[in-house]
TIKOL-517144 format. One line per field, with one value per residue (C-alpha): residue in three letters; chain; x, y, z. Coordinates in Angstrom, 2 decimals, padded with zeros to 5 digits. Layout:
REM residues N
residu: c(ALA	...)
chaine: c(A	...)
x: c(X	...)
y: c(Y	...)
z: c(Z	...)
END
This chain:
REM residues 323
residu: c(MET	ILE	ARG	ASP	LEU	ASP	VAL	LEU	SER	SER	ARG	VAL	ALA	ALA	LYS	TRP	ILE	LEU	LEU	LEU	VAL	LEU	GLY	PHE	VAL	SER	LEU	GLY	LEU	LEU	HIS	ILE	HIS	ARG	SER	LEU	GLU	ARG	ALA	GLN	ALA	GLU	LYS	HIS	LEU	ASP	PRO	PRO	ARG	LEU	GLN	TYR	ARG	TRP	PRO	LEU	ALA	LEU	ASP	LEU	LEU	ILE	GLU	ALA	PHE	ARG	ALA	ASP	GLN	ALA	GLY	SER	ILE	LEU	HIS	PHE	PHE	LEU	SER	VAL	VAL	SER	ARG	THR	GLY	ASN	THR	PHE	GLU	GLN	VAL	LEU	LEU	GLY	ALA	ARG	GLY	VAL	ASP	THR	ILE	ASP	PRO	LYS	ASN	LEU	GLU	SER	VAL	LEU	SER	THR	GLN	PHE	GLU	ASN	PHE	GLY	LEU	GLY	ALA	ARG	SER	ALA	ASN	PHE	ARG	PRO	LEU	LEU	GLY	HIS	GLY	ILE	PHE	THR	GLN	ASP	GLY	GLU	PRO	TRP	ARG	THR	SER	ARG	GLU	LEU	LEU	ARG	PRO	GLN	PHE	MET	GLN	THR	ARG	SER	LYS	SER	PHE	ALA	ASP	ILE	GLN	GLU	GLN	ILE	GLU	LYS	PHE	LEU	LEU	THR	VAL	LYS	ALA	ALA	PRO	ARG	GLY	VAL	LEU	ASP	LEU	GLN	PRO	LEU	PHE	PHE	ARG	LEU	THR	LEU	ASP	THR	THR	MET	ALA	VAL	LEU	PHE	GLY	LYS	THR	LEU	GLU	SER	MET	LYS	THR	LYS	VAL	SER	GLY	ASP	GLU	THR	PHE	PHE	ALA	ARG	ALA	PHE	ASP	LYS	ALA	GLN	HIS	GLU	LEU	ALA	ARG	ARG	GLY	ARG	LEU	GLY	ASP	LEU	TYR	TRP	LEU	LEU	ASP	GLY	PHE	ASN	PHE	ARG	THR	SER	CYS	LYS	VAL	VAL	HIS	GLU	PHE	VAL	ASP	LYS	ILE	VAL	ALA	ASP	ALA	LEU	ASN	GLU	LYS	GLU	PRO	GLU	ILE	SER	SER	LYS	GLU	SER	ALA	GLY	ARG	TYR	VAL	PHE	LEU	THR	ALA	LEU	ILE	SER	LYS	THR	ARG	ASP	GLN	ARG	VAL	LEU	ARG	ASP	GLN	LEU	ILE	ASN	VAL	LEU	LEU	ALA	GLY	ARG	ASP	THR	THR	ALA	CYS	LEU	LEU	SER	TRP	THR	LEU)
chaine: c(A	A	A	A	A	A	A	A	A	A	A	A	A	A	A	A	A	A	A	A	A	A	A	A	A	A	A	A	A	A	A	A	A	A	A	A	A	A	A	A	A	A	A	A	A	A	A	A	A	A	A	A	A	A	A	A	A	A	A	A	A	A	A	A	A	A	A	A	A	A	A	A	A	A	A	A	A	A	A	A	A	A	A	A	A	A	A	A	A	A	A	A	A	A	A	A	A	A	A	A	A	A	A	A	A	A	A	A	A	A	A	A	A	A	A	A	A	A	A	A	A	A	A	A	A	A	A	A	A	A	A	A	A	A	A	A	A	A	A	A	A	A	A	A	A	A	A	A	A	A	A	A	A	A	A	A	A	A	A	A	A	A	A	A	A	A	A	A	A	A	A	A	A	A	A	A	A	A	A	A	A	A	A	A	A	A	A	A	A	A	A	A	A	A	A	A	A	A	A	A	A	A	A	A	A	A	A	A	A	A	A	A	A	A	A	A	A	A	A	A	A	A	A	A	A	A	A	A	A	A	A	A	A	A	A	A	A	A	A	A	A	A	A	A	A	A	A	A	A	A	A	A	A	A	A	A	A	A	A	A	A	A	A	A	A	A	A	A	A	A	A	A	A	A	A	A	A	A	A	A	A	A	A	A	A	A	A	A	A	A	A	A	A	A	A	A	A	A	A	A	A	A	A	A	A	A	A	A	A	A	A	A	A	A	A	A	A	A	A	A	A	A	A)
x: c(-013.35	-016.01	-015.95	-012.16	-012.55	-015.15	-012.80	-009.92	-012.09	-013.18	-009.54	-008.55	-011.51	-010.60	-007.02	-008.21	-010.57	-007.70	-005.42	-008.08	-008.63	-004.88	-004.66	-007.39	-005.78	-002.40	-003.87	-005.63	-002.43	-000.54	-003.15	-002.93	000.89	000.90	-001.69	000.48	003.51	001.66	000.46	004.00	005.37	002.80	003.91	007.48	006.84	008.78	006.81	005.34	007.82	007.31	006.85	008.82	008.62	012.28	015.46	016.98	013.73	014.90	011.30	010.54	013.62	012.72	009.16	010.44	012.83	010.10	007.73	010.45	010.90	007.14	006.96	004.77	007.19	005.00	002.03	004.27	005.25	001.60	000.72	003.42	002.12	-001.44	-000.26	001.89	000.56	002.25	005.36	007.04	010.34	012.10	015.16	016.55	019.65	020.26	020.15	017.43	015.53	012.35	010.10	007.47	005.02	003.54	003.53	004.62	007.54	008.58	008.40	010.64	013.23	013.29	012.67	012.11	014.68	016.79	020.07	019.35	019.28	021.82	021.82	023.36	024.35	022.67	025.69	028.02	025.33	024.52	028.06	029.06	026.44	025.74	029.27	029.52	026.25	023.53	021.74	024.82	025.97	025.42	026.34	028.52	029.03	025.23	024.84	027.47	025.61	022.29	023.71	025.17	021.96	019.14	019.54	019.40	016.04	014.58	015.47	014.23	010.58	009.73	012.52	012.26	008.57	009.10	011.43	009.01	006.05	007.85	008.50	004.93	003.61	005.87	004.62	000.98	001.69	003.28	000.22	-002.10	-000.16	-000.16	-002.24	-005.73	-006.08	-004.35	-001.36	001.26	001.93	004.61	007.51	006.36	006.26	009.85	010.93	009.03	010.61	014.05	013.63	012.29	014.99	017.73	016.39	016.44	019.82	021.80	019.82	019.36	017.27	017.80	014.96	013.87	010.32	011.47	011.37	014.83	017.54	021.10	024.53	025.61	022.21	020.41	023.39	023.22	019.47	019.77	022.81	021.03	018.04	020.21	022.30	019.24	017.53	020.59	020.81	017.23	017.98	021.14	019.20	016.85	019.80	020.57	024.11	024.79	024.22	027.72	026.59	024.94	027.81	029.51	030.81	027.46	026.53	029.90	029.87	026.46	027.72	030.79	028.67	026.55	029.61	031.32	028.20	027.67	031.43	031.34	028.43	030.13	033.45	031.70	029.98	033.20	034.93	032.13	033.01	031.70	029.86	027.84	026.91	025.76	023.77	021.74	020.90	019.98	017.72	015.64	016.38	017.60	020.16	020.91	024.45	025.33	024.16	025.99	029.26	029.08	029.38	032.02	034.14	035.10	034.19	033.71	031.42	029.39	029.01	028.00	025.45	023.91	023.45	021.84	019.37	018.75	017.78	015.42	013.84	013.21	012.12	010.01	007.95	007.48	006.38	003.96	002.40	002.12	000.44	-001.83	-003.38)
y: c(-057.97	-056.02	-053.36	-053.03	-052.55	-049.84	-047.98	-048.35	-047.07	-044.08	-043.23	-043.51	-041.36	-038.73	-038.64	-038.25	-035.46	-033.71	-034.13	-032.76	-029.75	-029.13	-029.49	-026.96	-024.56	-025.02	-024.38	-021.29	-019.99	-020.74	-018.87	-015.87	-015.94	-016.02	-013.25	-011.11	-011.92	-010.88	-007.70	-006.93	-007.67	-005.39	-002.57	-002.96	-003.41	-001.19	001.95	002.37	003.56	006.80	005.97	007.68	007.78	008.50	006.72	007.96	009.86	012.75	013.64	014.18	016.35	018.51	018.86	019.86	022.50	023.95	024.14	025.90	028.51	029.04	029.46	026.41	023.90	023.11	022.42	020.02	018.19	017.97	016.44	013.79	012.88	012.66	009.98	007.94	008.44	009.96	007.77	006.67	005.57	007.52	006.65	009.82	009.62	006.13	007.29	005.75	007.79	007.59	010.64	010.97	013.42	010.83	012.31	009.02	008.64	012.23	011.74	008.68	010.48	013.70	012.39	008.83	007.20	010.27	008.45	006.01	008.66	011.01	014.00	012.19	014.45	017.47	018.34	018.70	020.39	023.06	023.67	026.37	028.66	027.28	026.14	023.89	024.91	022.90	022.10	020.55	018.46	014.92	013.10	014.79	018.08	018.41	017.82	020.49	022.98	022.12	022.75	026.03	027.30	025.83	028.17	031.19	030.12	029.86	033.50	034.66	033.81	036.72	039.26	039.63	040.47	044.24	043.84	041.47	043.74	046.70	044.82	043.53	047.10	048.19	045.28	046.25	049.85	048.61	046.50	049.39	051.76	049.33	050.24	048.79	045.47	042.12	042.17	039.43	038.92	036.25	038.66	040.88	037.90	037.01	040.59	040.62	037.40	038.53	041.74	040.06	037.37	039.96	042.07	039.13	037.78	040.97	043.70	045.50	045.08	045.56	048.04	046.00	047.33	050.67	051.24	052.80	050.69	050.69	049.45	046.26	045.51	045.13	043.28	040.87	040.23	039.45	037.22	035.37	034.73	033.50	031.21	029.64	029.10	027.37	025.11	023.99	023.28	021.34	019.34	017.98	016.22	014.19	012.81	014.66	018.09	019.15	019.31	022.64	024.86	027.88	031.39	033.08	030.62	030.84	034.64	034.80	032.62	034.82	038.00	036.43	035.32	038.70	040.57	038.37	038.36	042.15	042.09	039.40	041.30	044.49	042.62	040.95	044.33	045.91	046.86	044.65	047.48	048.20	044.52	044.24	047.46	046.02	042.96	045.04	047.21	044.11	043.85	040.44	040.12	036.54	037.31	039.10	036.11	033.67	035.56	034.81	031.12	031.32	033.98	031.83	034.04	031.14	029.27	032.41	033.14	029.64	029.21	032.62	031.93	028.59	030.21	033.07	030.63	028.72	031.83	033.46	030.74	028.45	031.28	033.06	029.87	029.06	032.54	032.34	028.93	029.73	032.50)
z: c(021.28	019.41	022.16	021.84	018.08	018.66	021.04	018.54	015.71	017.77	018.57	014.89	013.86	016.45	015.17	011.59	012.57	014.42	011.43	009.12	011.38	011.57	007.81	007.19	009.69	008.04	004.60	005.93	007.48	004.27	002.24	004.59	004.43	000.67	000.50	002.74	000.59	-002.55	-000.90	000.26	-003.21	-004.79	-002.51	-003.75	-007.45	-009.75	-010.55	-014.04	-016.61	-018.49	-022.16	-024.93	-028.70	-029.56	-028.43	-025.16	-024.48	-026.67	-027.49	-023.80	-023.31	-026.30	-025.03	-021.58	-022.93	-025.16	-022.20	-020.23	-022.96	-023.05	-019.29	-018.84	-017.36	-014.36	-016.63	-018.52	-015.32	-014.27	-017.62	-017.14	-013.68	-015.03	-017.47	-015.10	-011.55	-008.53	-008.76	-011.98	-013.45	-016.16	-018.25	-019.80	-021.94	-020.51	-016.86	-014.67	-012.08	-010.08	-009.77	-007.06	-005.59	-003.21	000.34	001.94	-000.42	000.14	003.90	003.60	001.45	003.46	006.99	008.10	005.74	005.07	005.68	002.82	000.10	-001.41	-003.74	-006.70	-009.57	-008.01	-005.89	-008.86	-010.96	-008.35	-007.09	-009.63	-008.08	-004.60	-003.72	-000.64	001.00	002.70	-000.60	-002.20	000.74	002.01	005.19	007.81	005.87	005.62	009.39	010.06	007.87	009.52	012.98	011.80	010.18	012.28	015.31	012.99	011.55	015.03	015.63	012.24	012.91	015.18	014.83	011.03	010.93	010.61	007.60	005.88	006.59	005.05	001.80	001.60	001.96	-000.91	-002.98	-002.37	-003.34	-006.58	-007.38	-006.57	-008.83	-011.79	-014.87	-015.07	-016.84	-016.53	-014.19	-014.19	-010.47	-010.77	-011.56	-008.70	-006.35	-007.28	-006.59	-003.33	-002.07	-003.20	-001.22	001.90	001.86	001.27	004.14	006.52	005.38	004.86	006.57	003.25	000.08	-003.62	-003.80	-006.81	-006.68	-008.01	-011.76	-011.97	-010.45	-011.68	-010.77	-009.04	-007.54	-010.87	-012.28	-009.37	-009.69	-013.40	-012.88	-010.10	-012.37	-015.24	-013.08	-011.42	-014.74	-016.12	-013.06	-013.70	-017.37	-016.46	-013.87	-016.53	-018.16	-015.03	-015.03	-018.29	-016.69	-017.77	-021.40	-020.55	-019.47	-020.88	-020.47	-019.77	-017.04	-015.34	-015.59	-013.91	-011.07	-010.70	-010.48	-007.73	-005.79	-006.01	-004.94	-001.85	-001.13	-000.85	001.59	003.69	003.71	004.83	007.63	008.77	008.86	010.86	014.39	017.18	018.98	015.82	015.48	019.07	018.83	015.96	017.99	021.02	018.88	018.17	014.45	013.38	010.58	009.55	008.41	011.65	013.70	011.42	011.83	015.57	014.61	011.83	010.17	007.19	004.24	001.81	004.23	004.86	001.16	000.17	002.96	002.33	-001.37	-000.54	001.86	-000.60	-003.33	-001.02	000.51	-002.83	-005.24	-003.09	-001.62	-004.95	-006.69	-003.86	-004.05	-007.84	-007.87	-004.94	-006.99)
END
């Protein structure tokens, strides 16, 4: 009898030990699970909100426009990021947005999760100047533009080197001939990138390095500058971009359109033997190659202006801030 009780007690003790072990394991797994949940939740917390002093963040908008007038808008943006971190939420004029310079977030928006994001108000804001080009499109229209333009960029890499080299040599001569003292390189960089992009796109430049330029070319360059600057100002208002509109802005856009329309019309009217001879000579002209894919004048104009904006501004800004 006593022996049976000892065996029973041993079995009960073994069961309790097993239950205790399982309990500790379960608690450990639960702790790990909750830790992972907290870590996951922390990753998806709303970003810190940019703080304002005035209602509707009017103080921030005024500060941004003043910095723009002073030519220090990038310094202003850097100061904002230094206060908030690489990703932050802003609510301007009642419209919520999230700003980020975090490489992983940018990769998600532009690549790995591209389908989940859209252009928002940018399409309507940019359309007066850029029309229906690749930088104002979402979804299927964007894919169509990408397939139209991507093969041309593959060709541009090697065949445009001579045109780019010529413009860089002109730029260096301009710098060398400048008076001694402090030289503001940023305007020269913008002229350089405008010339190189025009040479690649249209097979001709504005000759903007020369001191005496007159006629449509100078008119176009000034109109292009004004229209771009106004797009940037409108963009800072988010969904209320339409508050900044007017005759001068629309006139600048019209000048740009008419200038590019004339170049496109001339190219479309060019004889086929002349076009093929340019290609056989080894010189690559973006517009000529694009015409082989479409002869729609509106499509050609809009896409060329989109590429012109990207080729000029991004490169000039990079050169300026590198130095």
